[in-house]
N, C-alpha and C positions, 0 to 999 in steps of 0.2 A: 363348507362354503359351496359345495356343489359344482361339479364340472372341473375340467382340467383346462388351464389356461394355455393357449398356444404359445410356443416358443417363437421369439422374434428371429427371423432368419439372419439378420445382420449381427445382432449382439449375442444371440444364443441364450438370452435370459428370458424367463417366463414373464409375460404381461408387459413387456416394455416395447414401446412403439419407436418408430423411426425418429419421431420428434425428440424423444429422450436421448437417442443416440447422438443426434446432431447437437443437442444442447450440451451434452457432456463433452463432445469434441470441441465446441466453442469455448467452454469454460475450463478445459484442461482436466476434466474428470475430478474436479474438486468442489467441495461444498462452498457456497458463497452465502454466508449468513446475512450480509447487509442488504441483499436483494432477494426477493422471493423468486422461486422458479417460474411462477406465472409472469412476473415482470420481465425476466430475462427472455422467456419465450416470446413475449409481446415485442420486445426490442429486436429480437432476431427476425421476427415476422415483418415488422415495419421497416427494418433497415436502419434503425437509429443507432448512433454510435454508442458504445459502452465505454465509459471512462472510469478511471481508478484514481482515488486520492491516496497519495503516499505521504505518510507522516513518519519522519525519521528523527529520533532523538539521539544525538551524537555528542562526543566530547567537544568542548569549545575550541580546543587546539586543532581540530580536524576540519573546521568549517571552510577555510579557504581551499583546502585540497578537494573537498567534496564539491564545493561550488564550482571550481574550475573544471573538474572532471565531468560534472553534469552539463556544463556549458559546452564542453568539447563534443558531447554526444548529441547536442541539439535541444536540450531542455531550455526553454526560453524564459519561463517565469517560475518563481517560488516565493514563499513567504518564510522569513526567518525570525524566530523569537528566542529570547533568552528565557530559559525556564530553570526550575530547581526541582530536584526529586531524588529518589533513591530506589534501587532495585535490591539485588542480593547483597551488594556491598554495605548497605545499611549505614553509610556515612563513615566518618573517621574522626580522630582527635588531632588537634593542632595546638601548638604552643604560640601564644601571642603575648609579648611583654612579660615573659616569665610565668604566665598562667596557662594552664592546659584547659581547653574547652572542646566540646563535642560539636562536630558539624554533621547534622542529621540529613539535611537536604543539600545535595551536591549540585553546583551550577552545571547546566547542560545547554545545548543549543537544539532547538526543534525546527526542522525544515518541513514545510508543507507544500505539496504541488499536486495538481490534477493533470493527468496525462491521458492521452488516447491509449487504449489497451496495447497497441502495437509497440509502444515505447516503454511499457511498465517493466518488463523483465530486464531490458537493457539498463534502465535507470536503477533498478534494485541492485543489479550486479555491480554497477558503477559505485553506488553508495557503499556497498559491502567492501569493495576493494579499497576505496579511498579512506574509509573511516575505521577500518580494522587495525588494531594494534596487537590483538591476541591476548589482551589482559582483561580482567574483569572491569566492567564499567564502559565498554565500548559503545553500548547503546542498543536500541531496538528500532525495527522498522514495522510499521503497521500499514496494511492495505485495506481499503474499503471501496465499494462500488459507488459511483456517482451517477445519478439518473439524468441530471440536467446541469448545464452550465450556461449562464446568461451574462453577456457583456452589457453592462449598464449603459454605456455611451450610446449604443445603437440597437439594443435589444437582439443582437446576434446570439444564436443558440447553438448548443452542441459543441463539437470539437473546434469549430471555427471561433468560438468565444474564448478558447484557451489562449 
């Protein structure tokens, strides 16, 4: 390849610029597959807010506890859906009117919310604490980056639209 790449004085790694250092600091040194590095750099440069969508699949019985806990930390809006699915538990068998049958898809509740990045860690910890029973089937939390949010009523954009 020819030539030796100069080590960056801040990170000590070859060929990495200060921009990469600040990008990693802003993202918590984690890979973000939903948004390209170029998009994140552009958002950091232009000062746009970075938002995150939280999708949490939880047990139906935990909905009220999770909803109350999220409201207590200041989460204002969410979408709640009744869903069916299975993970490792792969369903179970039940007896109804003397007949045994298999339940492959277990009823769950799915919560969706888009939050400013400053609130994401707190919201995730709140969901974990309120939804955890310690048994198989507690659910999952998925995080993905959101580039833009737009309020339909007045075309307000960014975190203000949340």
